[in-house]
Structures are given as C-alpha cells and as structure tokens.
N, C-alpha and C positions, 0 to 999 in steps of 0.2 A: 795207848788206848786200844782196847780190843772190842770190836763190834762184830757180832755173829752174822750179820746180814750185809753184804757188800752193795746192795742196791740203794742208790741215792733216793729213789722214790720211797722206799721203806723208811729210811731215816727221816725224810721230810714228813711222812705220815706220822711217825712217832712224835716228832716235835709238834706237829699240828694237834695231835691228841692231847699231849701234855699242856700245851698253851691253851687249848680250848677249855680244858678242865680248870686251869688256874684262872682264866678270865671269867668263867662261869662262877667260880667261887668269889672272885672280886666283885661281881655284879649282884650277888645275892642281897647285900644290904640295901641295894637300890631297887630291889624287887624287879629285876630285869633278867631275862634270859639272854644268851649270846645273840640269838636271832632277833629278839626285840631290840637289843642295843644296835645291831646292824641296821634294822629298819629305821630307827630314829636317826642314826648317822647318815643314812642314804637320803632321808627327807631333809636333813639339814644341808648336806652338801649339794643336793640337787632338788630344790623345792619343786613339787609337782611330779616327782618320779612316780612311775606306776609300780604297783606291787610286784608285777611280773619282772620288770626290769631290775628292781631291787633284789629279787630272788636270784636272777641270773648273775648279777654282779657279785653277790656274796656266796654263790655256789650252794644255795639251799633250794629245796623243792618249792614250787609255788604254794603248795599246801602248807608247808611249814611257815612260809612268810605270811600267808593269809591268817593262820592261827596267831602268829606274833602280832600282826597288825590289828586283828580283832581285839586282843587284850589291851593294846596301847590305846585304841580308840575308846574302849570301855572306860579306861582310866583317865581319859581326857588329855592324853599326851600326843596323840596324832589325830588329824582330821582327814577324812576321805572326801574329796570333792569330785563331782562328775566333770568330764570334759565336755565343753560345748560341742554339740554335734555328734557326740559318742557317749551315750548314757551307760554303756557297758564298761568303759574304762574309768577307773577311779584313780585320781591323783592324790598322792600323800603329801600332807603339809603338817609340819611340826607345830604344836601349840607353844605358847610361852613357857608353860609348865614343863612340857616335853623338852624344850631347849635347855632349860635350867638343869633338869635331871640328867640329860645326856652329857652336858658339860661337866657336871660333878662326877658322873660315872667315867667319863673319858679321862679325867685326871687320875682316878684310881687305876684304870686300865693301863694308862701310860706308865704308872709306877710299877705295875705288874710286869709289863714288857721290859722296862729298864732293869728290873731285878733279874729277869730271865736271861737277858743279854749281857750281863756284867762279866761273863767269862770271856767276852770278845773285846778287843780294843775298839776305840771309835772307828778307826780305819777298817778293821775287819767287819764291824757292824755295817758300815756303808757298802763295802764290797758284797757282803752277804745279801743285803737288802736289794742291791742292784741286780745280782744274779737271780734271786728269787722272783723279782718283778719280771725279768726276762722270761723265766720259765712260766710264770703265771700268764703272761701275755700270749704265750704259745698254746697253753692249755685252755684258758678261758679269757679270750679277748674282751668279753663284756666287762670283766673285772677291772680292766685298766683303760678301756676306751671311753673317753668322755662324750663321744658322739652317739652312744647308744641311746635310743629313744626311751 
C-alpha cells in the first residue's frame, strides 16, 4: 500500500471526508443532513442538551447546529424548551416523530459504517475505535465527556 502523505492527521482527515460524504448520502432518503442527524442523536442521548453543547460535542459551529436545529424544529422532530431561570438557553428535546426517524436513520448509518469497516477484522475495528477515541478525547474532550453541561 502506497500513500503519498505520511501524516496520520491527513489520513484521518481523508477518512473523515469520505465517511461524511457516505453518511450524508445515506441520510438523504430521510431528508436529514449530517448535522441534523447529530442534533437528533444528541437530543436522544442527552435529553435537554443545549444547542451549544451539541455543537461542541459534534465539532460543528454553533451557527451550523442552530441552522440544523431550526430545520428539525420546523419539521416537528425537535422541540426547544427554555430553562427555568434562564430564558436565553434553550434545551433540545426529541419528539416521538424525531425519535422514530432518528432510529430508522441510525440503522442505515450503521450499515454504511459496517460496509466501510469491512476491510478490518473485528479485533482491528475495536483497536482502531479505541485509538481514535483516545485521540478524539485529547483534541475535543467535549466529544467524549459525559459531564459537559
């Protein structure tokens, strides 16, 4: 195997770009963008998460997350609720329709991931995942820290 760039970061970037493109294509039939899917999943995994926290965790700009959330709210897939005592902070809550759509999309995305990883053995997949999580934790602790507000 010959790769012209020896930098691991560049290889990770290439994989990220390819995977983002494949996942975006997978999400099209659900009328979801990658950021919208991330917003839905954040609201499912952490009910009441703020849009800003969801943006930090998924490494997108607050503006991109805001646009994604607006589209989901308009479609009735997410609700914004104000926090008692803090009218500026809106908490995200998935609706039942949003949960159903997210679960359908997740199955399709899981299949896309499995297809992409088929070149690796199950052990290699676990090792790669573990190493990538370690790197992610050092670069964006919000992405892996459950205590983020």
